[in-house]
C-alpha positions as CSV (number, residue, x, y, z in Angstrom):
1,X,2.0,28.7,-14.5
2,X,0.6,25.3,-15.5
3,X,2.5,22.1,-15.7
4,X,3.2,22.4,-19.4
5,X,4.8,25.8,-18.9
6,X,6.8,24.5,-15.9
7,X,8.1,21.6,-18.0
8,X,9.1,23.9,-20.9
9,X,11.0,26.2,-18.5
10,X,12.8,23.3,-17.0
11,X,13.7,21.9,-20.4
12,X,15.1,25.3,-21.4
13,X,17.2,25.4,-18.3
14,X,18.4,21.9,-19.1
15,X,19.5,23.0,-22.6
16,X,21.4,25.9,-21.2
17,X,23.2,23.7,-18.7
18,X,24.2,21.3,-21.5
19,X,25.6,24.3,-23.5
20,X,27.6,25.5,-20.4
21,X,28.9,22.0,-19.9
22,X,30.3,21.9,-23.5
23,X,32.1,25.2,-22.9
24,X,33.4,24.6,-19.4
25,X,36.9,23.3,-18.9
26,X,37.3,23.2,-15.1
27,X,36.3,19.8,-13.5
28,X,34.8,21.5,-10.4
29,X,32.5,23.6,-12.6
30,X,31.5,20.6,-14.6
31,X,30.6,18.6,-11.5
32,X,28.4,21.4,-10.2
33,X,26.6,21.7,-13.6
34,X,26.1,17.9,-13.8
35,X,24.6,17.9,-10.3
36,X,22.2,20.6,-11.3
37,X,21.5,18.8,-14.6
38,X,20.4,15.6,-12.7
39,X,18.3,17.6,-10.4
40,X,16.4,19.3,-13.2
41,X,16.0,16.0,-15.1
42,X,14.4,14.4,-12.0
43,X,12.1,17.4,-11.6
44,X,11.0,17.2,-15.2
45,X,10.2,13.5,-14.7
46,X,8.0,14.3,-11.7
47,X,6.2,17.1,-13.6
48,X,5.6,14.9,-16.6
49,X,4.1,12.2,-14.3
50,X,1.9,14.8,-12.7
51,X,0.8,16.0,-16.1
52,X,-0.2,12.5,-17.1
53,X,-2.2,12.1,-13.9
54,X,-3.9,15.4,-14.5
55,X,-4.8,14.4,-18.1
56,X,-6.4,11.1,-16.8
57,X,-8.5,13.1,-14.2
58,X,-9.6,15.5,-16.9
59,X,-10.6,12.7,-19.2
60,X,-12.5,11.0,-16.4
61,X,-13.3,13.4,-13.6
62,X,-14.9,10.7,-11.5
63,X,-11.8,8.4,-11.5
64,X,-10.6,9.7,-8.1
65,X,-14.1,9.1,-6.5
66,X,-14.2,5.6,-8.0
67,X,-11.0,4.6,-6.4
68,X,-11.4,2.7,-3.1
69,X,-10.0,4.2,0.1
70,X,-7.2,2.6,2.1
71,X,-6.9,3.4,5.8
72,X,-3.4,4.5,6.9
73,X,-2.5,2.9,10.2
74,X,1.3,3.1,10.3
75,X,3.1,6.3,11.1
76,X,6.0,7.7,13.2
77,X,6.1,10.9,15.2
78,X,8.4,13.1,17.1
79,X,8.3,16.7,18.3
80,X,10.3,19.9,18.6
81,X,9.6,22.8,20.9
82,X,6.9,24.2,18.6
83,X,5.7,21.3,16.5
84,X,4.4,17.7,16.8
85,X,5.5,16.0,13.5
86,X,3.8,12.9,12.1
87,X,5.6,11.0,9.4
88,X,3.5,8.9,6.9
89,X,5.3,6.8,4.4
90,X,3.5,6.5,1.0
91,X,5.5,5.3,-1.9
92,X,5.3,7.7,-4.9
93,X,3.4,10.4,-3.1
94,X,5.8,13.0,-4.3
95,X,5.0,12.2,-7.9
96,X,1.3,13.0,-7.8
97,X,-0.2,16.5,-8.1
98,X,0.2,18.4,-4.8
99,X,-3.5,19.3,-4.7
100,X,-4.2,15.6,-4.3
101,X,-2.7,15.7,-0.8
102,X,-5.0,17.4,1.6
103,X,-4.9,17.8,5.4
104,X,-7.8,19.2,7.5
105,X,-7.0,20.3,11.0
106,X,-9.1,21.0,14.1
107,X,-7.8,21.8,17.5
108,X,-7.8,18.2,18.6
109,X,-7.6,16.2,15.3
110,X,-6.5,16.1,11.7
111,X,-7.4,14.1,8.6
112,X,-5.0,13.3,5.8
113,X,-6.5,12.4,2.4
114,X,-4.3,11.4,-0.5
115,X,-6.3,11.0,-3.7
116,X,-5.5,8.8,-6.7
117,X,-2.2,7.3,-5.6
118,X,-1.6,4.1,-7.6
119,X,-5.3,3.9,-8.3
120,X,-6.3,4.2,-4.6
121,X,-7.2,6.9,-2.1
122,X,-5.4,6.9,1.2
123,X,-6.8,8.3,4.4
124,X,-5.5,8.8,7.9
125,X,-7.6,10.2,10.8
126,X,-6.1,11.1,14.2
127,X,-8.6,12.1,16.8
128,X,-8.3,13.3,20.4
129,X,-4.8,14.8,20.1
130,X,-3.1,15.0,23.5
131,X,-3.2,18.8,23.5
132,X,-4.9,21.4,21.3
133,X,-3.0,22.6,18.3
134,X,-2.9,25.9,16.4
135,X,-4.9,25.3,13.2
136,X,-3.5,28.2,11.2
137,X,0.0,27.3,12.1
138,X,-0.3,23.6,11.2
139,X,0.6,22.4,7.8
140,X,1.9,19.5,5.6
141,X,5.0,18.9,3.6
142,X,5.4,16.4,0.7
143,X,8.7,14.7,0.7
144,X,10.1,11.8,-1.3
145,X,7.7,8.8,-0.6
146,X,6.5,10.6,2.5
147,X,4.0,13.1,3.9
148,X,5.0,15.1,6.9
149,X,2.1,16.5,8.9
150,X,3.2,19.4,11.2
151,X,0.8,20.2,14.1
152,X,1.7,23.6,15.6
153,X,1.7,23.4,19.4
154,X,-0.3,26.0,21.3
155,X,2.3,25.8,24.1
156,X,5.8,24.5,24.2
157,X,4.9,21.8,26.6
158,X,6.4,18.4,25.7
159,X,3.9,15.8,24.7
160,X,4.3,12.4,26.3
161,X,1.9,10.7,23.7
162,X,0.3,11.7,20.5
163,X,-3.3,11.2,21.6
164,X,-5.5,11.1,24.8
165,X,-6.2,7.4,24.1
166,X,-2.5,6.5,24.0
167,X,-2.0,8.4,27.3
168,X,-4.9,6.5,29.0
169,X,-3.5,3.2,27.7
170,X,-0.1,4.1,29.0
171,X,-1.4,5.0,32.4
172,X,-3.6,1.8,32.6
173,X,-0.5,-0.3,31.9
174,X,1.5,1.4,34.8
175,X,1.9,-0.8,37.9
176,X,-0.7,0.1,40.5
177,X,0.6,2.0,43.5
178,X,-0.8,2.8,46.9
179,X,-2.5,6.2,46.6
180,X,-2.1,7.0,50.2
181,X,1.4,8.5,50.5
182,X,1.2,8.3,54.3
183,X,0.4,4.6,54.4
184,X,2.8,2.1,55.9
185,X,5.0,0.8,53.1
186,X,4.7,-2.7,54.5
187,X,1.0,-2.6,53.8
188,X,1.7,-2.5,50.1
189,X,4.1,-5.4,50.5
190,X,1.5,-7.4,52.4
191,X,-1.1,-6.8,49.8
192,X,1.2,-7.9,47.1
193,X,2.2,-11.1,48.9
194,X,-1.4,-12.0,49.7
195,X,-2.3,-11.6,46.1
196,X,0.6,-13.7,45.0
197,X,-0.5,-16.4,47.5
198,X,-4.1,-16.2,46.4
199,X,-3.3,-16.4,42.7
200,X,-0.3,-18.7,43.0
201,X,0.0,-22.5,42.5
202,X,0.9,-25.0,45.2
203,X,4.6,-24.4,44.8
204,X,4.2,-20.6,45.2
205,X,2.0,-21.1,48.3
206,X,4.6,-23.4,49.9
207,X,7.3,-20.8,49.2
208,X,5.3,-18.0,50.7
209,X,4.4,-20.1,53.8
210,X,8.0,-21.0,54.3
211,X,9.0,-17.3,54.0
212,X,6.3,-16.4,56.5
213,X,7.4,-19.0,59.0
214,X,11.0,-17.9,58.8
215,X,10.0,-14.3,59.2
216,X,8.0,-15.2,62.3
217,X,11.0,-17.0,63.8
218,X,13.2,-13.9,63.1
219,X,10.6,-11.6,64.5
220,X,10.6,-13.6,67.7
221,X,14.3,-13.3,67.9
222,X,14.1,-9.5,67.3
223,X,15.8,-9.4,63.9
224,X,12.9,-9.9,61.4
225,X,12.4,-7.5,58.5
226,X,8.9,-8.5,57.6
227,X,6.2,-7.6,60.1
228,X,2.6,-8.3,60.5
229,X,2.4,-10.7,57.7
230,X,-0.5,-12.6,59.3
231,X,-2.0,-15.8,58.0
232,X,-2.9,-16.3,54.3
């Protein structure tokens, strides 16, 4: 059924609802009918807009290719047990023809392409997904002013990040720790203090020297808690 037929069907439904409203006497029934009436009116408006866009494309088939492409950088994401969900806000995307919104999946990436939205094409590419996804089970949904990309997980494992790059950045930003679990904890403290002394200003060096001197005094008395600090 093409858009013209869909609009005609909706307009017929609207006329029937109007007729029922005239005959109905109960307030609750009228409220239900009015709610459905608004819903159909909104759907007709969307379909008419899609029909106008379709007519423009048919009049000038190269119009979409002429439009410049805007890169999408902003998005939000979350996950369920079975899906990783990416939310992309695009004002008016629900008003264009559904075939203008395409998503191509691979096991480790997806590309979203939205053609001819407000005279522009919009593209989003996400590479190096953290884990492989099920291509056949992945899909998209068009919502009001939003595209929802649903990547089907191959396992129910929780993703800590969306991509491998984000994971590497996250790990790089973590404080460094001593890889030797059997090492003396005081060694790590000493390394940290020495680095602070080396990188610090005169005030920092005086503070550390004072702490070192006090620790040596306490150590001599047998109650020190910093050992083997050594000279800086």
